[in-house]
A tleap script that builds the chain and sets N, CA, C and O, in Angstrom:
source leaprc.protein.ff14SB
mol = sequence {
  NMET ILE ILE TYR SER VAL THR VAL SER ILE
  ASP SER ILE VAL GLU SER ASP TRP LEU PHE
  TRP MET LYS ARG THR HIE ILE PRO ASP MET
  LEU SER THR GLY ILE PHE ILE ASP GLY LYS
  ILE HIE ARG LEU LEU ASP PRO PRO PRO HIE
  GLU PRO ASP VAL VAL THR TYR ASN ILE GLN
  TYR SER CYS ALA THR MET ASP ASP TYR LEU
  VAL TYR GLN GLU GLN PHE ALA SER GLU MET
  GLN GLU LYS HIE THR LYS LEU TYR LYS ASP
  ARG PHE VAL ALA PHE ARG THR LEU LEU GLU
  ARG CLEU
}
set mol.1.N position { 19.916 8.492 151.900 }
set mol.1.CA position { 19.606 9.641 152.510 }
set mol.1.C position { 19.716 10.827 151.434 }
set mol.1.O position { 20.859 11.281 151.370 }
set mol.2.N position { 18.799 11.424 150.587 }
set mol.2.CA position { 19.194 12.751 149.939 }
set mol.2.C position { 18.478 14.121 150.816 }
set mol.2.O position { 17.440 14.219 151.471 }
set mol.3.N position { 19.452 14.985 150.514 }
set mol.3.CA position { 18.939 16.234 151.288 }
set mol.3.C position { 18.893 17.311 149.448 }
set mol.3.O position { 19.667 17.197 148.497 }
set mol.4.N position { 18.015 17.985 149.561 }
set mol.4.CA position { 17.925 18.620 148.534 }
set mol.4.C position { 17.849 20.008 149.030 }
set mol.4.O position { 16.942 20.621 149.592 }
set mol.5.N position { 19.354 20.425 148.578 }
set mol.5.CA position { 19.251 21.723 149.597 }
set mol.5.C position { 18.870 23.175 149.003 }
set mol.5.O position { 19.698 23.349 148.109 }
set mol.6.N position { 18.013 24.316 149.061 }
set mol.6.CA position { 17.923 25.143 148.661 }
set mol.6.C position { 17.800 26.386 149.099 }
set mol.6.O position { 16.861 26.811 149.771 }
set mol.7.N position { 19.064 27.196 148.604 }
set mol.7.CA position { 19.722 28.379 149.398 }
set mol.7.C position { 19.064 29.748 148.966 }
set mol.7.O position { 19.412 29.990 147.810 }
set mol.8.N position { 18.111 30.882 149.553 }
set mol.8.CA position { 17.815 31.238 148.640 }
set mol.8.C position { 18.148 32.443 149.683 }
set mol.8.O position { 18.216 32.127 150.870 }
set mol.9.N position { 18.371 33.869 149.305 }
set mol.9.CA position { 18.921 35.006 149.349 }
set mol.9.C position { 17.630 36.036 148.833 }
set mol.9.O position { 17.361 36.309 147.663 }
set mol.10.N position { 16.845 36.569 150.199 }
set mol.10.CA position { 15.504 37.559 150.062 }
set mol.10.C position { 15.883 38.580 150.173 }
set mol.10.O position { 16.902 38.823 150.820 }
set mol.11.N position { 15.098 39.584 149.507 }
set mol.11.CA position { 15.440 40.755 149.572 }
set mol.11.C position { 14.667 41.004 151.234 }
set mol.11.O position { 13.691 40.341 151.586 }
set mol.12.N position { 15.242 41.946 152.008 }
set mol.12.CA position { 14.624 41.921 153.863 }
set mol.12.C position { 13.875 43.380 153.656 }
set mol.12.O position { 13.409 43.938 154.649 }
set mol.13.N position { 13.807 43.759 152.845 }
set mol.13.CA position { 11.821 44.209 152.469 }
set mol.13.C position { 10.577 42.825 152.762 }
set mol.13.O position { 9.718 42.897 153.642 }
set mol.14.N position { 10.696 41.957 152.075 }
set mol.14.CA position { 9.604 40.456 151.699 }
set mol.14.C position { 9.956 39.819 152.648 }
set mol.14.O position { 9.103 38.974 152.916 }
set mol.15.N position { 11.361 39.776 153.751 }
set mol.15.CA position { 11.638 38.931 154.241 }
set mol.15.C position { 10.596 38.208 154.760 }
set mol.15.O position { 10.418 37.089 154.281 }
set mol.16.N position { 9.820 38.616 155.687 }
set mol.16.CA position { 8.583 38.541 156.696 }
set mol.16.C position { 7.646 37.644 156.153 }
set mol.16.O position { 7.117 36.693 156.728 }
set mol.17.N position { 7.446 38.127 154.695 }
set mol.17.CA position { 6.057 37.494 153.789 }
set mol.17.C position { 6.494 36.413 153.750 }
set mol.17.O position { 5.906 35.451 154.245 }
set mol.18.N position { 7.929 36.319 152.988 }
set mol.18.CA position { 8.179 34.934 152.385 }
set mol.18.C position { 8.700 33.881 153.480 }
set mol.18.O position { 8.972 32.737 153.117 }
set mol.19.N position { 8.850 34.300 154.929 }
set mol.19.CA position { 9.560 33.396 155.800 }
set mol.19.C position { 7.668 32.959 156.281 }
set mol.19.O position { 7.509 32.096 157.144 }
set mol.20.N position { 6.651 33.506 155.762 }
set mol.20.CA position { 5.699 32.618 156.499 }
set mol.20.C position { 4.900 32.502 155.479 }
set mol.20.O position { 3.767 32.087 155.720 }
set mol.21.N position { 5.272 32.842 154.039 }
set mol.21.CA position { 4.995 31.504 153.159 }
set mol.21.C position { 5.640 30.956 153.217 }
set mol.21.O position { 4.875 29.995 153.296 }
set mol.22.N position { 7.208 30.215 153.303 }
set mol.22.CA position { 7.298 29.323 153.412 }
set mol.22.C position { 7.364 28.312 154.345 }
set mol.22.O position { 7.655 27.128 154.181 }
set mol.23.N position { 6.961 29.113 155.669 }
set mol.23.CA position { 6.181 27.852 156.500 }
set mol.23.C position { 5.100 27.424 156.126 }
set mol.23.O position { 4.903 26.247 156.427 }
set mol.24.N position { 4.420 27.857 155.655 }
set mol.24.CA position { 2.252 28.357 155.461 }
set mol.24.C position { 2.201 27.746 154.814 }
set mol.24.O position { 1.334 26.888 154.975 }
set mol.25.N position { 2.963 27.674 153.703 }
set mol.25.CA position { 2.488 26.951 152.305 }
set mol.25.C position { 3.355 26.075 150.925 }
set mol.25.O position { 3.049 25.286 150.031 }
set mol.26.N position { 4.504 26.735 151.385 }
set mol.26.CA position { 5.951 26.068 150.460 }
set mol.26.C position { 6.411 24.718 150.696 }
set mol.26.O position { 6.227 23.664 150.087 }
set mol.27.N position { 6.892 24.945 151.473 }
set mol.27.CA position { 7.304 23.490 152.452 }
set mol.27.C position { 6.231 22.266 152.765 }
set mol.27.O position { 6.475 21.069 152.607 }
set mol.28.N position { 4.942 22.856 153.263 }
set mol.28.CA position { 3.825 21.815 153.574 }
set mol.28.C position { 3.402 21.526 152.335 }
set mol.28.O position { 2.917 20.400 152.220 }
set mol.29.N position { 3.450 22.466 150.977 }
set mol.29.CA position { 2.937 21.779 149.175 }
set mol.29.C position { 4.254 20.813 149.009 }
set mol.29.O position { 4.163 19.784 148.340 }
set mol.30.N position { 5.386 21.163 149.599 }
set mol.30.CA position { 6.222 19.813 149.285 }
set mol.30.C position { 6.480 18.591 150.038 }
set mol.30.O position { 7.215 17.683 149.648 }
set mol.31.N position { 5.833 18.615 151.141 }
set mol.31.CA position { 5.970 17.486 151.654 }
set mol.31.C position { 4.904 16.746 151.298 }
set mol.31.O position { 4.891 15.522 151.171 }
set mol.32.N position { 3.795 17.675 151.099 }
set mol.32.CA position { 2.555 16.724 150.788 }
set mol.32.C position { 2.898 16.451 148.616 }
set mol.32.O position { 1.975 15.873 148.042 }
set mol.33.N position { 3.927 16.811 147.868 }
set mol.33.CA position { 4.328 15.930 146.935 }
set mol.33.C position { 4.472 13.806 147.732 }
set mol.33.O position { 3.998 12.891 147.059 }
set mol.34.N position { 5.026 13.580 148.837 }
set mol.34.CA position { 4.890 12.336 148.670 }
set mol.34.C position { 6.449 12.132 148.109 }
set mol.34.O position { 6.954 11.037 147.858 }
set mol.35.N position { 6.940 13.114 148.003 }
set mol.35.CA position { 8.600 12.643 148.015 }
set mol.35.C position { 9.457 12.992 148.893 }
set mol.35.O position { 10.255 12.082 149.121 }
set mol.36.N position { 9.644 13.980 149.519 }
set mol.36.CA position { 10.268 14.768 150.764 }
set mol.36.C position { 10.050 13.624 152.519 }
set mol.36.O position { 8.890 13.252 152.690 }
set mol.37.N position { 10.408 13.466 152.903 }
set mol.37.CA position { 10.634 12.714 154.749 }
set mol.37.C position { 9.728 13.711 155.472 }
set mol.37.O position { 8.663 13.628 156.083 }
set mol.38.N position { 11.072 15.247 154.972 }
set mol.38.CA position { 10.697 16.436 155.895 }
set mol.38.C position { 11.251 17.429 155.631 }
set mol.38.O position { 12.407 17.116 155.344 }
set mol.39.N position { 11.068 18.841 155.525 }
set mol.39.CA position { 11.773 20.031 155.357 }
set mol.39.C position { 12.221 20.785 156.719 }
set mol.39.O position { 11.529 20.630 157.725 }
set mol.40.N position { 13.378 21.602 156.754 }
set mol.40.CA position { 13.542 22.312 157.723 }
set mol.40.C position { 14.079 23.412 156.713 }
set mol.40.O position { 14.627 23.191 155.633 }
set mol.41.N position { 13.764 24.843 157.387 }
set mol.41.CA position { 14.290 26.328 157.425 }
set mol.41.C position { 14.930 26.713 158.068 }
set mol.41.O position { 14.477 26.930 159.191 }
set mol.42.N position { 16.300 27.035 157.823 }
set mol.42.CA position { 17.446 27.410 158.900 }
set mol.42.C position { 17.878 29.192 158.125 }
set mol.42.O position { 17.716 29.464 156.936 }
set mol.43.N position { 18.164 29.693 158.676 }
set mol.43.CA position { 19.136 30.888 158.553 }
set mol.43.C position { 20.227 31.170 159.041 }
set mol.43.O position { 20.724 30.841 160.117 }
set mol.44.N position { 20.802 32.130 157.782 }
set mol.44.CA position { 22.279 32.111 157.756 }
set mol.44.C position { 22.359 33.168 159.104 }
set mol.44.O position { 21.620 34.137 159.279 }
set mol.45.N position { 23.581 32.662 160.103 }
set mol.45.CA position { 24.084 33.440 160.950 }
set mol.45.C position { 25.175 34.810 160.232 }
set mol.45.O position { 25.131 36.008 160.510 }
set mol.46.N position { 26.062 34.121 159.291 }
set mol.46.CA position { 27.324 34.706 158.951 }
set mol.46.C position { 27.225 35.601 157.138 }
set mol.46.O position { 28.069 35.591 156.241 }
set mol.47.N position { 25.996 36.205 157.178 }
set mol.47.CA position { 25.849 36.444 155.690 }
set mol.47.C position { 27.072 37.404 155.193 }
set mol.47.O position { 27.846 38.017 155.927 }
set mol.48.N position { 27.054 37.378 153.358 }
set mol.48.CA position { 27.779 38.427 153.491 }
set mol.48.C position { 27.837 39.538 153.527 }
set mol.48.O position { 26.834 40.234 153.366 }
set mol.49.N position { 29.234 40.115 153.785 }
set mol.49.CA position { 28.668 41.694 154.345 }
set mol.49.C position { 28.296 43.017 152.993 }
set mol.49.O position { 27.799 44.118 153.231 }
set mol.50.N position { 28.687 42.519 151.676 }
set mol.50.CA position { 28.453 43.336 150.618 }
set mol.50.C position { 27.425 43.116 150.122 }
set mol.50.O position { 27.177 43.122 148.916 }
set mol.51.N position { 26.349 42.783 151.442 }
set mol.51.CA position { 24.567 41.981 150.630 }
set mol.51.C position { 23.957 42.425 152.226 }
set mol.51.O position { 23.477 41.540 152.934 }
set mol.52.N position { 24.016 43.729 152.667 }
set mol.52.CA position { 23.240 44.653 154.283 }
set mol.52.C position { 21.645 44.217 153.857 }
set mol.52.O position { 20.926 43.774 154.753 }
set mol.53.N position { 21.027 44.372 152.262 }
set mol.53.CA position { 19.551 44.278 152.465 }
set mol.53.C position { 19.238 42.813 151.888 }
set mol.53.O position { 18.327 42.540 151.106 }
set mol.54.N position { 20.169 41.937 152.428 }
set mol.54.CA position { 19.078 41.204 152.080 }
set mol.54.C position { 19.500 39.578 153.242 }
set mol.54.O position { 20.392 39.519 154.088 }
set mol.55.N position { 18.827 38.831 152.982 }
set mol.55.CA position { 19.100 37.714 154.408 }
set mol.55.C position { 18.700 36.392 153.626 }
set mol.55.O position { 17.864 36.313 152.726 }
set mol.56.N position { 19.469 35.379 154.155 }
set mol.56.CA position { 20.088 34.714 153.254 }
set mol.56.C position { 19.397 33.049 154.104 }
set mol.56.O position { 19.818 32.591 155.167 }
set mol.57.N position { 18.690 32.667 153.555 }
set mol.57.CA position { 18.248 31.032 154.435 }
set mol.57.C position { 18.475 29.832 153.640 }
set mol.57.O position { 18.820 29.983 152.468 }
set mol.58.N position { 18.304 28.462 154.201 }
set mol.58.CA position { 18.685 27.514 153.576 }
set mol.58.C position { 17.700 26.861 153.396 }
set mol.58.O position { 16.810 27.531 153.920 }
set mol.59.N position { 17.214 25.870 152.944 }
set mol.59.CA position { 15.920 25.210 153.311 }
set mol.59.C position { 16.456 23.660 152.969 }
set mol.59.O position { 15.891 23.362 151.916 }
set mol.60.N position { 16.964 22.988 153.228 }
set mol.60.CA position { 16.542 21.161 153.354 }
set mol.60.C position { 15.790 20.201 153.445 }
set mol.60.O position { 15.615 19.503 154.444 }
set mol.61.N position { 15.107 20.066 152.010 }
set mol.61.CA position { 14.300 18.694 152.261 }
set mol.61.C position { 15.344 17.696 151.929 }
set mol.61.O position { 16.338 17.718 151.203 }
set mol.62.N position { 14.496 16.343 153.109 }
set mol.62.CA position { 15.304 15.063 152.618 }
set mol.62.C position { 14.006 13.837 152.682 }
set mol.62.O position { 13.076 13.613 153.457 }
set mol.63.N position { 14.541 13.190 151.367 }
set mol.63.CA position { 13.854 12.017 150.626 }
set mol.63.C position { 14.926 10.831 151.042 }
set mol.63.O position { 16.078 10.943 151.461 }
set mol.64.N position { 14.141 9.669 150.779 }
set mol.64.CA position { 14.677 8.486 151.283 }
set mol.64.C position { 16.284 7.614 149.916 }
set mol.64.O position { 17.313 6.964 150.102 }
set mol.65.N position { 15.518 8.196 148.656 }
set mol.65.CA position { 16.723 7.955 147.637 }
set mol.65.C position { 16.668 8.428 146.183 }
set mol.65.O position { 15.644 8.582 145.516 }
set mol.66.N position { 17.737 8.601 145.857 }
set mol.66.CA position { 17.791 9.143 144.651 }
set mol.66.C position { 17.012 9.107 143.257 }
set mol.66.O position { 17.094 9.681 142.171 }
set mol.67.N position { 16.087 7.976 143.950 }
set mol.67.CA position { 15.086 7.909 142.724 }
set mol.67.C position { 14.029 8.967 142.723 }
set mol.67.O position { 13.680 9.718 141.813 }
set mol.68.N position { 13.412 8.804 144.497 }
set mol.68.CA position { 12.577 9.869 145.167 }
set mol.68.C position { 12.801 11.214 144.553 }
set mol.68.O position { 11.911 11.773 143.911 }
set mol.69.N position { 14.264 11.861 144.792 }
set mol.69.CA position { 14.423 12.409 144.635 }
set mol.69.C position { 13.769 13.653 142.315 }
set mol.69.O position { 13.100 14.615 141.937 }
set mol.70.N position { 14.891 12.250 141.591 }
set mol.70.CA position { 14.100 12.526 140.508 }
set mol.70.C position { 12.934 12.799 140.213 }
set mol.70.O position { 12.527 13.874 139.772 }
set mol.71.N position { 12.197 11.640 140.485 }
set mol.71.CA position { 10.417 12.018 140.343 }
set mol.71.C position { 9.950 13.169 140.741 }
set mol.71.O position { 8.856 13.549 140.323 }
set mol.72.N position { 10.746 13.989 141.684 }
set mol.72.CA position { 10.430 15.236 142.344 }
set mol.72.C position { 10.779 16.160 141.163 }
set mol.72.O position { 9.928 16.954 140.760 }
set mol.73.N position { 12.319 16.069 140.440 }
set mol.73.CA position { 12.585 16.964 139.503 }
set mol.73.C position { 11.645 16.544 138.184 }
set mol.73.O position { 11.295 17.296 137.274 }
set mol.74.N position { 11.339 15.114 138.348 }
set mol.74.CA position { 11.118 15.235 136.727 }
set mol.74.C position { 8.911 15.821 137.200 }
set mol.74.O position { 8.341 16.789 136.695 }
set mol.75.N position { 8.488 15.156 137.889 }
set mol.75.CA position { 6.774 16.006 137.935 }
set mol.75.C position { 6.503 17.012 138.907 }
set mol.75.O position { 5.363 17.450 138.761 }
set mol.76.N position { 7.238 17.631 140.007 }
set mol.76.CA position { 7.139 18.882 140.633 }
set mol.76.C position { 7.879 20.051 140.655 }
set mol.76.O position { 7.309 21.137 140.756 }
set mol.77.N position { 8.980 19.964 140.578 }
set mol.77.CA position { 10.256 20.853 140.539 }
set mol.77.C position { 9.744 22.202 139.760 }
set mol.77.O position { 9.863 23.378 140.104 }
set mol.78.N position { 9.206 21.704 138.732 }
set mol.78.CA position { 8.799 23.162 138.172 }
set mol.78.C position { 7.691 24.119 138.517 }
set mol.78.O position { 7.647 25.348 138.573 }
set mol.79.N position { 6.864 23.221 138.719 }
set mol.79.CA position { 5.245 23.653 139.411 }
set mol.79.C position { 6.291 25.263 140.762 }
set mol.79.O position { 6.186 26.489 140.808 }
set mol.80.N position { 7.213 24.152 141.622 }
set mol.80.CA position { 6.638 24.722 142.352 }
set mol.80.C position { 7.872 25.876 142.672 }
set mol.80.O position { 8.069 26.689 143.575 }
set mol.81.N position { 8.693 25.426 141.233 }
set mol.81.CA position { 9.508 26.964 141.077 }
set mol.81.C position { 9.174 27.560 140.777 }
set mol.81.O position { 9.716 28.570 141.226 }
set mol.82.N position { 8.152 27.865 139.888 }
set mol.82.CA position { 7.338 28.647 139.140 }
set mol.82.C position { 6.580 29.353 140.227 }
set mol.82.O position { 6.414 30.568 140.121 }
set mol.83.N position { 6.205 28.838 141.046 }
set mol.83.CA position { 5.035 29.499 142.476 }
set mol.83.C position { 6.326 30.280 142.886 }
set mol.83.O position { 6.128 31.454 143.200 }
set mol.84.N position { 7.407 29.902 142.930 }
set mol.84.CA position { 8.050 30.851 144.259 }
set mol.84.C position { 8.654 32.107 143.179 }
set mol.84.O position { 9.014 33.121 143.776 }
set mol.85.N position { 8.732 32.122 142.358 }
set mol.85.CA position { 9.270 33.250 141.266 }
set mol.85.C position { 7.726 33.897 141.088 }
set mol.85.O position { 7.542 35.111 141.170 }
set mol.86.N position { 7.124 33.367 140.948 }
set mol.86.CA position { 6.010 34.098 140.946 }
set mol.86.C position { 5.188 35.562 141.774 }
set mol.86.O position { 4.564 36.485 141.250 }
set mol.87.N position { 5.454 35.336 143.023 }
set mol.87.CA position { 5.240 35.442 144.410 }
set mol.87.C position { 6.537 36.484 144.690 }
set mol.87.O position { 6.303 37.689 144.774 }
set mol.88.N position { 7.762 36.032 144.815 }
set mol.88.CA position { 8.845 37.142 145.215 }
set mol.88.C position { 9.682 36.951 143.827 }
set mol.88.O position { 10.710 36.320 144.076 }
set mol.89.N position { 9.552 37.373 142.122 }
set mol.89.CA position { 9.827 37.740 141.740 }
set mol.89.C position { 11.063 39.134 141.649 }
set mol.89.O position { 10.747 40.214 142.148 }
set mol.90.N position { 12.116 39.001 141.135 }
set mol.90.CA position { 13.704 40.049 141.842 }
set mol.90.C position { 12.964 40.379 142.915 }
set mol.90.O position { 12.131 41.285 142.907 }
set mol.91.N position { 13.233 39.658 143.895 }
set mol.91.CA position { 13.437 39.808 145.124 }
set mol.91.C position { 14.480 38.299 146.119 }
set mol.91.O position { 14.964 38.063 147.226 }
set mol.92.N position { 14.336 37.762 144.948 }
set mol.92.CA position { 15.358 37.066 145.423 }
set mol.92.C position { 16.507 35.958 144.440 }
set mol.92.O position { 16.451 35.779 143.224 }
set mol.93.N position { 17.258 35.486 145.182 }
set mol.93.CA position { 18.065 34.383 144.247 }
set mol.93.C position { 18.757 33.601 144.970 }
set mol.93.O position { 19.419 33.916 145.960 }
set mol.94.N position { 18.535 31.786 144.156 }
set mol.94.CA position { 18.715 31.130 144.679 }
set mol.94.C position { 19.210 29.783 144.048 }
set mol.94.O position { 18.792 29.183 143.058 }
set mol.95.N position { 20.231 29.487 144.922 }
set mol.95.CA position { 20.866 28.260 144.156 }
set mol.95.C position { 20.349 26.763 144.820 }
set mol.95.O position { 19.232 26.830 145.332 }
set mol.96.N position { 20.833 25.793 144.861 }
set mol.96.CA position { 19.968 24.206 144.676 }
set mol.96.C position { 21.234 23.326 144.284 }
set mol.96.O position { 21.749 23.147 143.180 }
set mol.97.N position { 21.708 22.636 146.047 }
set mol.97.CA position { 22.520 21.572 145.776 }
set mol.97.C position { 22.020 20.778 145.713 }
set mol.97.O position { 20.805 20.917 145.571 }
set mol.98.N position { 22.586 19.387 145.772 }
set mol.98.CA position { 22.261 18.059 146.412 }
set mol.98.C position { 23.205 17.449 146.941 }
set mol.98.O position { 24.347 17.443 146.484 }
set mol.99.N position { 22.875 16.917 147.870 }
set mol.99.CA position { 23.287 16.236 149.622 }
set mol.99.C position { 23.193 14.938 149.570 }
set mol.99.O position { 22.109 14.488 149.201 }
set mol.100.N position { 24.315 13.961 149.929 }
set mol.100.CA position { 24.103 12.382 150.355 }
set mol.100.C position { 24.447 12.579 151.529 }
set mol.100.O position { 25.561 13.001 151.841 }
set mol.101.N position { 23.506 12.288 152.356 }
set mol.101.CA position { 23.611 11.722 153.837 }
set mol.101.C position { 24.192 10.146 154.445 }
set mol.101.O position { 23.585 9.077 154.390 }
set mol.102.N position { 25.475 10.395 154.990 }
set mol.102.CA position { 25.679 8.978 155.376 }
set mol.102.C position { 25.787 8.375 156.192 }
set mol.102.O position { 25.946 7.163 156.047 }
savepdb mol mol.pdb
quit
């Protein structure tokens, strides 16, 4: 099992709007690609103290194989990331990691 993990630090001013959009639009859009089996969102409980106006979340999308993930990267990743950036430009920082569930 491959886990595509996206950590997003979002300005607290837009947090509720962003969270609604993630749950109602973005995560369902990611699942509708047919690549991912599930998508779960988590809020960090111990955020960095030097960022008081930012809330950090981690979203984990699961897919069966590395080949599935590579199809996502080739066919969908740019569009999905562009939608997020267009809506929340200059309001977030994100980094992505790839994990293997053993």
